[in-house]
Structures are given as C-alpha cells and as structure tokens.
C-alpha positions, 0 to 999 in steps of 0.5 A: 517534444511529446510528454510521453508517459514514463510507463509509455517510455518503458514499453518502447524501451522493452519493445525496442529490447526484443527486436534488437535482441532478436537482429530486426532493428538493424538502421536507425530511422527504424527505432526512430520510427518505431519509438514515434509509434509507442509514444501514442497515447492511445496505446498508453492508455490500452496498457493493462495495469497490475500490480505487486505488493511485498511486504519484507518483516520488520526492516527499519527504516536506518537498517534498510538504508545501511545494509547495501541494497542493490535491488532495491536501489535498482527500483527506487532510483526509475522509481522512488524510496520515501521513509514511512510510517505505521502507528496511525497518530500517536495519543489519538482515536487511530493509534495502531499498535506496530504488530505484523498483521495490524500493519498488513490490514491498514494496507490493505483497507487503508484504514489504522485500527480503529476501523479494522479492527485487527489489534495483534497477530489472532487477527481476533474479529477483522471487521470487514465492513472496511473492504480490502485493496482484493474486495474492491477490485473483484467488485468493480472488476469480477475477471481480474485475478488476484494471488496471494503468495505468502509463508503465513496462512491467516494472510490469506484466510483470515485479512484478506477473507478468502470464501468467508461469507463477511466478504462475500464469499471472495475468490483469490484465484492463485495462492501458495501459502501456509509453508510454516505449517508444513515441517516436513519439507520445512523442518524447524530449526533454532536458527529458524533457517527454515523460515529463509528457504520457505521465502524462497520458495514463496518466492519461487511459486510468485515468480512462476506464476507471475510469469505464466499466468499474472494476476492483476493483483498480487500480495507477497509477503516474506518473513525470514527479516522479522524472525531474525529479528526476533532473534538477533536484534540489530546483528550481523545476521539481521543485516544479512537477512535483508541483503537476502532479502534484497536478492529475493526482490531481485527474483521479482522485479526481473519476472516483471520486467520480463512480463512488461517487455513481453506483453502490454502491461504496466506492472507497479511494484512497491515493497514495504514492511510493516513495523520497526523494532525499539531502540535499544535492542532491535529485537522487539516492537509493538510500541510507539517509538519514532523507531518502531513506527518509522518504516519505509516505501519502494517503488518501482513507478515513479511520479510521486505527487505534493505530498509524496514529496512535502509529507511523510506517508503512511502505511494506508496510503498505499491501498488508495496508490496501488487503487489509483492505478487499477483504475479501481474507483471506490464508492463514497462511503468507502472513500468517506472512510478510507484514512490513505491520501494516494502517492501518485496523480493528482492531490488536493489535501492531505493532513486532516486535522479536527478540535472541539472547542465551545461547541465549535469544531475547529477543523484544518488540513493541508492544501496542496494545490492553490486553487479548489473547492473543499465541501466540508461534510459533518455526520454525528454517528457511525453506522458504517462500523457495523454496516449501515450508511452514515447520515453526512450534512454538508455544513460548508464549501470554502476555498481549498487554500483557505486550510481551515473551517468552523462548524457550529455544533451546539445544536449538534451535541454528540460525543462523537464527530465524523468529519469528511473533507472532500476536495478537488482530486482527492478526499481525508477524514477526521473524528473527533471522539468526546468518550 
C-alpha cells in the first residue's frame, strides 16, 4: 500500500466530494482511478501550505475539557488536542507572566519574555530584534500575504509591528481590527456582551477574507471568553462563552475546508489560549500557579512527533511548528534564539538544562531519536539582544543519545553563558545567568 501523506488524503477526499456532488463520478472504477492519481507525491509537494492560528483568550484547560465543544472536538479527531503551558520555566530567567499580550508575543516570536520583552498588556518596549512569524515569512517569501483579525488594534500595530521601522516597515496585507475602539457600532455595556458581537464581526471578516483572498498566514484573536472570565470567573456564564467561541471556530473551520476542497491548498489550523486562570475563583491570572500556566492546543493536522507525544508543549512551540509547515527556514542567528520545538515533523532533542558547578557547565537534554550527533556551542555575551551578532564557539560534538555534556569554563569566566545545542533535526538553547 502506498504511503500517502495525510494532507494528500484530505485533498483527494475533497476532490472526490466535489465531483460526486456535481454528478461527474458515476462509477466506482472512476473513483479508484482518480484516487490513485491524487496519491502522487508530486501533487502533495505542489500544494500550497497556508496557516491560521487562533488565540481564544483566557480559557483554562480544565474548562475546555469540561464544556461541550463539538467543533474543536471534530478538529482534534482528525488532528490533535494537547495540554500545554505558558509562563516559561518557573523560577528561572525565562519565567514569564501569564498575561495576554505576553503570551501572544511568545507565540509570535517563539521566545519567552526574557527575550521578546513584552511584560504586560501595555506593550511598552517589545524587542523587535526577535522576529515574529510574520516577519520571517515575509523575509523569505515577500509575495506571500498575511492577515490579522482582532478586536485589539495593538496585536497588529505593536506586536506584529505593522509599518514600524523596527520591523523593516513590515506590511500586514489584510486586517480587520480595532473594534474595541468603536463605541458607535459596538456600544459598551456592563455585561460585556458587546465583546461577543465584536468577536462575531472578527470571525465574519476572517471568513470573508480567507474564503476570497486566502492569505498565507493569518492570526485570529477572540477576546470574549477572557472578559467573561474576569467578570464571572468559573461560572455558567464562562461555560456559555466557551460554547459561543466553539461555534465561531466552526464557522472558520468550514471556510478552510471549503478552500481545501476547491483549491490545491493545505491548511493548518491551530487554536490555543494565552493563559489559564486562578484556582480559587477563575477571575484572575498573571501568576505562576499550575492552573494559570496550564493551557491547551488544538490542531487539524495529525502527526504529532515524539516531542509532542511525550512532553507537554509550550506556547513557544507553535511558532516553529507553523514555520515548519509553511516551509520557513530560520536564519542561523534566529534559530539560535528560538525557545520552541516543532510539534510535527522530525525532531531530535528537547528540554535543555544547564547548570554551572565548580567551573564546569553541566548540560543536559532529552534525546528523541536513537542516533545522531549534537553540536554544543557556547557564547559568553548576548549581542543578539541589541541587534548584534553573537560569537559562538563549538565546544563539543557528542552522540545525541548521551543526553549530557560537560564544558570546563575556568578559562572563560563570565556571569552569563549562552548554550546552543544543535541536533540533526532541530536545535534548543539554554542560558546560565549568574547575576
């Protein structure tokens, strides 16, 4: 039996469905011939990858698992559902506030707050030296189109950095946002029902654009669930808000299915949330409790790799996952900074750890394949943070399965060590910060 990519199977199904609906396919033999034709690996390679990621604000994993969400469930049935986390590594240099804009930028850049520098919803001073997924796509594929659909204007203007000199005057090709500022069409009420109307508008705009223009990379942001969480906490109102969100996802999913059936496109849809909520009431977030840190991811694409299956992903993993699907290659200096690991495709290692003991850096990682070699690189300054180039020294080449390596640094005294572990299929990084 031929080894057929899942995306090719879905495309075949869509073509057969369209033909069947048009009463073109009248014989089983015709179906068999057509299916065999569409199994061609060349066809799968020629399909255009497109991606949509959706951030639905402030829904803890236990809530999404409790409330009926048939549309998310249908996506997970063909793809996957996983619990995930935000917040960086607790108690270390990468610990990250469980706050909305902070989480968005962790997804966009694939880095924790110590790098992207968005510490709160005021978005005071993003470090644009850490490029977003939007910039990486445009840098490699200038003609590909991007879109942002959001109630919140700052998502596009500050986080993505649309039109800013710091982002090279990046252009977002399509956008529908800023509705929270429109109090004429969306008069604000104490029950926050206006935000649900805004989210409905956001979805309508996204569906219209995705159906007609089909931008290559799109971000959809839905806010209502977080507003209801802040007002009512764990409550029937929150459950109802989640059900409304699920219906909106259903609209979006149907639009992408239609595109995939009618055009030679392969659509990745990822839905996640930016933080959980406090344990006691469900009203708040921002801290490091397990419930505030615990999130979730749903995708329509199957094929979780060993990392996705064995470990709990972080929100930073979604950027390299989408990049891999979109065939975006990271420049080496960007690859050295990305904190995430792809959830699909080949993967070699994850979970890097490093400590300094007796003038020796003790480095560890989790091997996710049995063979191969890792290169261990070391830098003692962080020039990338200010737009410069870091000087890395290759300090070791060791078998991947060894899962550890020690580096004497007596001759390299520093208060900061930057470690990059380069595997055959992916790389990871870790810092040792002494001050």
